[in-house]
C-alpha positions as CSV (number, residue, x, y, z in Angstrom):
1,M,23.5,-48.8,3.2
2,I,26.2,-46.6,2.5
3,A,29.3,-48.4,1.5
4,D,32.5,-47.0,-0.1
5,A,34.3,-48.5,-3.5
6,A,37.3,-48.3,-5.9
7,P,36.3,-46.5,-9.0
8,A,36.3,-50.1,-10.8
9,D,34.3,-51.2,-7.9
10,E,31.5,-49.1,-7.7
11,A,29.2,-50.8,-10.2
12,L,29.3,-54.3,-8.6
13,V,28.9,-52.1,-5.0
14,R,25.9,-50.6,-5.9
15,S,24.5,-54.4,-7.5
16,L,25.1,-55.8,-4.0
17,G,23.0,-53.2,-2.9
18,S,24.1,-50.0,-1.5
19,D,22.0,-47.0,-1.5
20,H,25.1,-44.8,-1.9
21,V,28.9,-45.5,-3.1
22,V,31.4,-42.9,-1.8
23,P,35.1,-42.9,-2.7
24,R,37.9,-45.1,-0.5
25,G,40.2,-43.1,1.2
26,A,40.9,-40.1,3.7
27,S,37.3,-38.4,2.4
28,F,35.2,-41.4,3.4
29,A,34.2,-39.7,6.6
30,S,33.3,-36.5,5.0
31,A,31.4,-38.0,2.2
32,V,29.3,-40.3,4.3
33,R,28.6,-36.7,6.5
34,E,27.4,-35.1,3.6
35,L,24.7,-37.9,2.8
36,V,24.4,-38.2,6.8
37,P,25.2,-35.0,8.5
38,D,24.5,-36.3,11.6
39,G,26.6,-39.2,11.2
40,V,25.5,-42.9,11.0
41,D,23.9,-45.3,13.6
42,A,26.4,-48.4,12.7
43,L,29.7,-48.7,11.0
44,A,31.5,-52.0,9.9
45,D,35.1,-51.6,9.0
46,A,36.6,-54.7,7.9
47,A,39.7,-52.7,6.3
48,V,41.1,-51.6,9.8
49,Q,40.7,-47.5,9.2
50,R,39.1,-47.5,12.4
51,D,40.9,-43.5,13.1
52,E,39.8,-42.5,9.3
53,V,36.7,-43.7,9.0
54,V,35.0,-42.9,12.7
55,D,34.2,-39.4,12.0
56,A,31.4,-41.2,10.0
57,V,29.6,-42.2,12.6
58,R,27.3,-40.3,15.2
59,D,28.1,-40.0,18.7
60,G,27.2,-42.2,21.3
61,R,26.2,-44.9,18.7
62,V,28.4,-48.5,17.2
63,F,31.5,-49.2,15.4
64,F,31.9,-52.7,14.6
65,D,35.7,-53.6,14.6
66,L,35.8,-57.3,12.2
67,R,39.7,-57.4,12.3
68,G,39.7,-56.9,15.9
69,C,41.0,-53.4,17.1
70,R,41.0,-52.7,20.2
71,S,39.7,-48.9,20.9
72,N,38.8,-46.6,23.9
73,E,35.4,-45.0,24.1
74,V,35.0,-41.7,21.3
75,R,32.6,-39.0,21.5
76,G,30.4,-42.3,23.0
77,I,30.7,-44.5,20.3
78,E,30.9,-48.1,21.5
79,F,33.2,-50.1,19.7
80,V,32.7,-53.9,19.4
81,Q,35.2,-56.4,18.1
82,V,33.8,-59.5,15.5
83,M,35.9,-61.9,15.4
84,V,36.1,-64.5,13.2
85,F,38.1,-67.1,14.5
86,S,35.3,-67.7,17.6
87,E,33.7,-69.4,14.3
88,Y,36.1,-71.6,13.2
89,R,35.0,-74.4,14.7
90,S,31.4,-74.0,13.6
91,F,31.4,-76.9,11.3
92,D,27.0,-76.8,10.8
93,K,27.9,-73.3,9.7
94,L,30.3,-74.2,7.1
95,E,28.5,-76.9,5.8
96,Q,25.0,-74.8,5.3
97,L,27.2,-72.1,3.7
98,R,28.6,-74.9,1.2
99,H,25.1,-76.0,0.5
100,T,24.0,-72.5,-0.2
101,V,27.1,-72.0,-2.7
102,E,26.5,-75.1,-4.2
103,S,22.4,-74.8,-4.9
104,A,23.5,-71.3,-6.4
105,T,21.7,-69.4,-3.4
106,L,24.7,-68.0,-2.6
107,T,27.8,-67.0,-5.1
108,P,30.9,-66.7,-3.7
109,R,33.1,-63.6,-5.5
110,I,36.9,-65.3,-5.9
111,G,39.4,-63.0,-7.0
112,G,41.4,-66.1,-8.8
113,A,42.5,-69.5,-7.8
114,A,45.9,-70.9,-8.0
115,A,47.2,-74.5,-7.9
116,D,49.6,-73.6,-5.1
117,C,49.2,-75.4,-1.9
118,A,52.6,-73.4,-0.7
119,G,51.2,-70.2,-1.5
120,G,53.8,-68.4,-3.7
121,G,52.1,-68.8,-7.1
122,S,48.7,-67.3,-5.7
123,A,50.6,-63.3,-6.2
124,R,52.1,-64.4,-9.3
125,A,48.3,-65.6,-10.5
126,V,46.7,-62.4,-9.5
127,G,49.6,-60.0,-10.6
128,G,51.4,-59.0,-7.3
129,R,48.3,-57.5,-6.1
130,G,45.3,-58.2,-4.0
131,P,42.4,-58.8,-6.3
132,P,38.3,-57.8,-5.6
133,G,37.2,-60.7,-3.6
134,R,39.4,-63.3,-2.4
135,C,41.8,-65.3,-4.0
136,V,41.3,-69.2,-3.7
137,L,44.2,-71.7,-3.3
138,T,43.3,-75.3,-4.9
139,C,45.4,-78.0,-3.8
């Protein structure tokens, strides 16, 4: 697996199982192509960087878009939308997730916590920037 990461997160990304870590940004596709000259068979994009990263995908393979980007076919690449909201009512899956967290089988990565249901304090709690991980609001 190849992943991108900011320099400060590289060790974490490696610890999560990535075989290779390349820098984030405009050079992502070329860095991937240095590792896999023909391109990768699949790419999952959760950061809406389609135009910047699609060149990392081998012709005729698949691009998974986790934010719902609609795209025309490029170089025979199949674009697949993966939409989280289709699972919003999957309470059995959420319950299973809760059990794996409570049993410490899965450890969630939480960037910060704020007791502010209105949400205004959450940005202040993390210094006004998005932390790695997710901010959890507690009410």
